[in-house]
Every structure is written in C-alpha cells, then in structure tokens.
C-alpha positions as CSV (number, residue, x, y, z in Angstrom):
1,M,270.9,107.2,267.5
2,R,272.3,105.1,270.5
3,Y,270.3,102.1,269.3
4,F,272.2,101.9,265.8
5,L,274.9,99.9,267.7
6,L,272.4,97.2,268.4
7,I,271.4,97.6,264.7
8,L,274.9,96.9,263.5
9,V,275.4,93.9,265.8
10,T,272.2,92.4,264.3
11,L,273.4,92.9,260.7
12,V,276.8,91.5,261.3
13,S,275.3,88.4,263.0
14,F,272.8,88.0,260.1
15,N,275.7,88.4,257.4
16,L,278.0,86.0,259.1
17,N,275.3,83.4,259.5
18,A,273.9,83.8,256.1
19,Q,276.1,81.7,253.8
20,P,275.0,82.1,250.2
21,D,275.7,79.4,247.7
22,S,278.0,81.8,245.7
23,L,280.1,82.5,248.8
24,Y,280.4,79.5,250.9
25,L,278.5,76.3,250.1
26,K,280.3,75.7,246.7
27,E,283.7,77.1,247.8
28,K,286.5,74.8,247.1
29,P,290.2,75.4,248.3
30,K,292.1,77.3,245.7
31,K,295.8,76.9,245.0
32,Y,297.9,79.9,245.9
33,D,299.3,81.4,242.9
34,G,301.5,84.2,244.6
35,P,301.1,87.8,245.1
36,Q,298.8,89.5,242.7
37,W,297.4,92.9,241.9
38,I,293.9,93.2,240.5
39,S,292.6,96.4,238.8
40,K,289.1,97.3,237.8
41,N,287.6,100.4,236.3
42,K,284.0,101.1,235.4
43,A,282.5,104.3,233.9
44,T,278.7,104.9,233.9
45,I,276.2,107.2,232.6
46,D,272.5,107.3,233.6
47,L,269.9,109.4,231.9
48,S,266.2,110.2,232.2
49,E,264.0,112.5,230.2
50,V,260.4,113.6,230.1
51,A,258.7,115.7,227.4
52,F,255.2,117.1,227.0
53,V,253.5,118.3,223.8
54,N,249.8,119.4,224.3
55,W,249.4,117.2,227.2
56,N,246.2,118.2,229.0
57,A,247.3,116.9,232.4
58,G,250.2,119.5,232.5
59,G,253.8,118.8,233.3
60,A,257.3,120.3,232.8
61,N,259.8,119.0,230.2
62,S,263.2,117.8,232.1
63,I,266.2,115.9,231.5
64,S,268.7,114.5,234.0
65,G,272.1,112.9,233.6
66,L,274.5,111.3,236.1
67,L,278.2,110.5,235.3
68,G,280.2,108.1,237.5
69,L,283.6,106.6,237.5
70,Q,284.9,103.8,239.8
71,S,288.5,102.7,239.8
72,S,290.1,100.1,242.1
73,K,293.5,98.5,242.4
74,N,293.8,95.7,245.1
75,Y,296.8,93.7,246.2
76,K,296.5,90.2,247.9
77,D,298.9,87.6,249.1
78,K,298.9,84.7,251.7
79,Y,298.8,87.1,254.7
80,F,298.4,90.6,253.5
81,T,295.6,92.5,251.6
82,W,295.7,96.0,250.5
83,R,292.5,97.4,248.8
84,N,292.3,100.9,247.2
85,N,289.5,102.6,245.3
86,I,288.2,106.0,244.1
87,I,284.5,106.8,243.4
88,M,283.5,109.9,241.6
89,R,279.9,111.0,240.6
90,Y,278.4,114.1,239.3
91,G,274.6,114.6,238.3
92,V,272.6,117.6,237.0
93,N,268.8,118.1,236.2
94,K,267.3,120.7,233.7
95,Q,263.7,121.7,233.9
96,E,262.2,124.1,231.4
97,S,262.0,127.8,232.9
98,R,264.4,126.7,235.8
99,E,268.1,126.8,236.3
100,L,270.4,123.8,236.0
101,R,270.5,122.0,239.3
102,K,272.9,119.5,240.8
103,T,271.6,116.2,241.8
104,D,274.6,114.4,242.8
105,D,278.2,115.1,243.8
106,L,280.8,112.9,245.3
107,L,284.4,112.3,245.6
108,E,285.5,109.4,247.7
109,I,288.7,107.7,248.3
110,N,289.3,104.5,250.3
111,S,292.3,102.6,251.2
112,D,292.3,99.5,253.6
113,M,295.2,97.4,254.7
114,G,295.0,94.1,256.5
115,Y,297.4,91.4,257.9
116,K,296.3,87.9,259.2
117,P,298.8,85.9,261.4
118,S,298.1,82.6,259.7
119,V,296.7,81.4,256.3
120,S,293.7,79.7,257.8
121,S,292.6,82.8,260.0
122,N,289.5,85.0,258.9
123,W,290.8,87.7,261.2
124,Y,292.8,90.7,260.0
125,Y,294.8,93.3,261.9
126,S,293.4,96.2,259.7
127,A,294.0,99.9,259.2
128,K,291.5,102.0,257.1
129,L,291.4,105.6,255.6
130,N,288.3,107.1,254.0
131,F,288.2,110.6,252.5
132,R,285.0,112.3,251.2
133,S,284.2,115.7,249.6
134,Q,282.5,117.1,246.6
135,F,283.5,118.8,243.2
136,A,281.1,121.8,243.0
137,N,279.2,124.3,245.1
138,G,276.0,123.1,246.7
139,Y,272.9,125.5,247.1
140,K,269.5,125.5,248.8
141,Y,267.5,126.0,245.6
142,P,266.4,128.3,244.2
143,D,268.8,130.5,246.0
144,K,272.1,130.4,244.1
145,D,273.9,133.3,245.6
146,N,274.8,131.7,248.9
147,P,276.5,128.3,248.5
148,I,275.7,126.0,251.6
149,S,278.6,123.7,250.6
150,R,281.8,123.8,248.4
151,F,284.9,121.5,247.6
152,M,286.5,120.6,251.0
153,A,283.6,122.4,252.8
154,P,282.9,119.9,254.1
155,G,285.6,117.3,253.5
156,Y,285.8,114.3,255.9
157,L,288.8,112.1,256.8
158,F,288.5,108.9,258.8
159,F,291.8,107.2,259.7
160,G,292.3,104.4,262.3
161,G,293.2,100.7,263.1
162,G,291.5,97.8,264.5
163,M,290.1,94.2,263.6
164,E,288.4,93.1,260.7
165,Y,286.6,89.7,260.1
166,G,286.0,88.3,256.6
167,K,286.2,84.7,255.1
168,Q,286.1,86.6,251.6
169,V,286.9,90.1,252.8
170,D,285.9,91.7,249.5
171,K,282.4,90.1,249.8
172,L,281.7,90.1,253.5
173,A,283.5,92.1,256.1
174,A,283.0,93.3,259.7
175,Y,285.3,95.9,261.1
176,F,285.8,97.4,264.6
177,S,288.3,100.1,265.6
178,P,288.6,101.5,269.0
179,L,290.8,104.3,267.8
180,T,289.6,106.3,264.6
181,L,290.5,110.0,264.0
182,K,287.7,111.9,262.3
183,A,288.6,115.2,260.8
184,T,286.0,117.6,259.4
185,F,287.4,120.2,256.9
186,V,285.5,123.5,256.2
187,L,288.0,125.5,254.1
188,D,285.5,128.1,253.0
189,E,285.8,131.3,255.1
190,D,282.0,132.1,255.0
191,L,280.9,128.5,256.0
192,A,283.5,128.2,258.6
193,N,282.6,131.7,260.3
194,A,278.9,130.4,260.2
195,G,280.0,127.3,262.2
196,A,278.9,125.1,259.3
197,F,279.3,121.3,259.8
198,G,280.3,121.4,263.5
199,V,283.3,123.5,263.3
200,D,283.7,126.3,265.9
201,G,282.1,129.4,264.2
202,A,283.4,132.9,264.4
203,V,283.2,135.1,267.6
204,L,281.3,138.3,266.8
205,D,281.0,141.6,268.5
206,D,277.6,143.4,269.2
207,E,277.7,144.9,265.7
208,G,278.4,141.6,263.9
209,N,282.0,142.4,263.2
210,I,284.3,139.3,263.4
211,L,286.7,139.2,266.4
212,V,288.0,135.6,266.1
213,P,287.5,133.9,262.7
214,G,285.8,130.5,262.6
215,K,287.9,127.2,262.7
216,R,288.4,125.4,259.5
217,L,289.1,122.1,261.0
218,R,287.4,119.8,263.8
219,K,289.2,116.7,265.0
220,E,287.5,113.9,266.8
221,L,288.8,110.6,268.2
222,G,286.3,107.6,268.6
223,I,284.9,104.2,267.8
224,L,284.2,103.2,264.3
225,M,282.4,100.0,263.4
226,T,281.6,99.0,259.8
227,N,279.9,96.1,258.1
228,S,279.8,95.4,254.3
229,Y,278.2,92.8,252.3
230,E,277.9,92.0,248.6
231,T,275.9,89.2,246.9
232,K,273.7,88.0,244.1
233,V,270.0,88.1,245.0
234,A,269.0,86.7,241.6
235,E,270.3,86.3,238.0
236,N,271.6,89.5,236.9
237,I,270.8,91.3,240.2
238,S,273.4,92.1,242.6
239,M,273.1,94.0,246.0
240,Q,275.8,95.9,248.0
241,H,275.3,97.0,251.6
242,K,277.6,99.2,253.7
243,V,277.0,100.7,257.0
244,S,279.2,102.7,259.2
245,L,278.7,103.8,262.7
246,Y,280.9,106.4,264.6
247,T,280.9,107.9,268.1
248,D,283.5,110.3,269.6
249,Y,284.8,109.6,273.1
250,V,284.9,113.2,274.1
251,N,281.9,115.1,272.4
252,N,278.6,113.3,273.4
253,F,280.0,109.7,273.8
254,G,277.3,107.3,272.7
255,N,275.6,109.5,270.2
256,V,276.3,107.7,267.0
257,D,276.8,109.0,263.6
258,L,275.2,106.9,260.9
259,D,276.1,106.3,257.1
260,W,274.2,103.4,255.5
261,R,274.1,102.7,251.8
262,L,272.0,100.0,250.1
263,D,272.5,99.5,246.3
264,F,270.9,97.1,243.8
265,N,272.3,96.7,240.3
266,F,270.3,95.3,237.5
267,K,272.4,93.9,234.6
268,V,270.5,93.9,231.2
269,N,273.6,93.0,229.2
270,N,277.2,93.8,229.1
271,F,276.5,97.5,228.6
272,V,273.0,98.3,229.8
273,R,272.1,98.3,233.3
274,A,269.7,99.7,236.0
275,S,270.4,100.9,239.5
276,F,268.4,101.5,242.6
277,G,269.8,102.7,245.8
278,S,269.2,104.4,249.3
279,H,271.5,106.3,251.2
280,I,270.9,107.5,255.0
281,R,272.9,109.7,257.1
282,Y,272.8,111.0,260.5
283,D,275.6,113.4,261.8
284,D,275.0,115.1,265.1
285,D,277.4,117.9,264.1
286,V,275.2,118.8,260.9
287,K,272.4,121.0,262.1
288,I,269.5,122.0,259.9
289,K,268.6,125.7,259.7
290,N,265.4,127.4,258.4
291,E,264.8,130.8,257.5
292,T,262.7,133.2,260.0
293,D,260.5,136.1,259.0
294,V,263.4,138.2,259.9
295,D,265.6,138.7,256.8
296,G,269.1,137.1,257.3
297,E,268.2,135.2,260.5
298,F,267.9,131.4,260.9
299,D,266.2,129.0,263.5
300,E,268.5,126.1,264.2
301,E,266.4,122.9,264.5
302,G,269.2,120.5,265.4
303,A,270.4,117.4,263.7
304,K,267.9,115.3,261.6
305,I,268.2,112.1,259.6
306,Q,269.2,112.8,255.8
307,W,268.0,110.5,253.1
308,K,268.7,110.2,249.6
309,Q,267.0,107.7,247.0
310,F,267.9,107.2,243.4
311,L,267.0,105.2,240.3
312,G,268.6,105.2,237.0
313,V,268.9,103.4,233.7
314,G,272.0,103.9,231.6
315,F,275.2,102.4,230.3
316,A,278.2,100.9,231.9
317,V,281.7,100.2,230.6
318,D,284.4,98.1,232.2
319,F,288.1,99.0,231.0
C-alpha cells in the first residue's frame, strides 16, 4: 500500500494539468456578487427486477431497490468557503426462497472550511471533518444470528487541518493535511470484545471469561491526502472521482489506508438516470476472518482490498 502515495501524486498532477473546456478554457472573470449560500437536495431510487416463468435455462426471481438522499449547503465569499453535505443510502435485495438481504448502507457527513489570503490565490488554509457509519446491522449471509457490523460499529471520524488547492474547489481540489485525527468507534460490546475494526479486543482467561472488556474507541494521528475531480465526459454523462490516502504516525507509518470512489452518472432526462460506480477500500486495521473446521473458531488472514461495484437505473428528483 506504500505505493498509493505515488498514485495520488500522479492523479493530482494529471487533474491539475487537464483543463477541460467546461472548467478553464471558457472561464471568464465573474463579478463578485457578495456572500452567498447555495443549497442542493437530491432524492434517488434505483430499481432492478428479474422474473422467470417456465424458463428452461433456470433462474431465480429477484427484486432490488436502493434509496438515496443527498443534501448540501455551501457558503462562499471572496476569501472564505464552507461546504457541508450529508449522504444517505440504503439498499435491499429479495430473491425467492431466500431472506431479505442488505446490499448498501451508508451514512456520511462532510464539513470543509477554507480560507485564502487573497482573491487571486487558489490555495486555501483548510480544515476538514468526515464522519461515516451505517444504519442497520450487517451480516455474513446466510448467517443472520451474528451481526458483523452495526450502527457506530464501526463509525469513523476524520478531523484535521492543512492546505487545499482548487481553482474551482467544488470541481477540482487537492488537499494535504500533516495532522489528521482518525477515530474508530465500535460501540457494540460483542464486536469490541472481538477486537473488530482494529480496536483492542477483550482480555480472556483460560476458560474464555472476560477479564478486561474490549476497547470501544481507537485513536490515530497521521497524514491525510485527498484528491477530488468532477467533470462532464460527454453530453449527459458526468464523472466524479475522489481518493483518500491516510497513514498513521505511530502504528506502522507508511502503510497507507485507501478509499477511492469513481462514479459515472448518465442523465436520460430531468427525472430518469442511470449510474455506474466503483468503490475500493483498504484498511490495515480491518482483518478478514474465515471459519475453521472447529466450531466457533476463525483463522485471521489479515487485511485485504475491499471492492464494491454497482450499476443502477432509476429516478432522481432535485428539490
């Protein structure tokens, strides 16, 4: 994972040198209209369904749904920006003869403040806050008796300050913070005792009794680098890219945690749209465990790259 730092530098260099017509070539000086607040809200629903009747190749009837809500409220004046947004998603899938299963679950809150010393500068002194968790229990299906995640188990909080570059900071930005706090919350007793998501697990005696309960909070202090880019790649097709790289000073410095999202939105009309996205994660504190032949025992295989890909067609409403 150490080489992801080099990848980020390459991405930043590419984005800063790629000047699409929509951002730079046709940009004209704008008259300053004074401080302003801009609010945006969007609700989405994506659906997919497949049904079989006397289909000789076989198959299982299924239906999936994904609800989403995005809301933002941003402030801007000559020298100061304050960007706030909340993202919520929840998706389920139902196949015949199988229980209802969760496919997506996200609660994310972001707040960024930036101050630039002069009107002509593209550099901001910046502070960023990011919080992520989920709404409902997560399971390793088909086992629904033992949750592997819950609300605030895990919950992640990033908070720090640094420098951010962005000619149009809402469209293209590169951020570097030498001091960022990362807090991992595991507020479920069973998961905390098991040492899930990197917290210190419970201390047990020879008979498996708990002597010292597991920690419910893990704190780290390290370096955070982010790069975000949004552009139109074609008529009615937009792309959003966001990558985050974090390494802790104390625990295995140089081992980089990665969070990279790449999303494409295809606009059919004002209400109908399609979306395609990829989400890659790597967190050295999240260890993969597999069951052994002995009941109740697991083998730890260490951290692995996590990948989620999604494709949906549905409706979107701005309000």
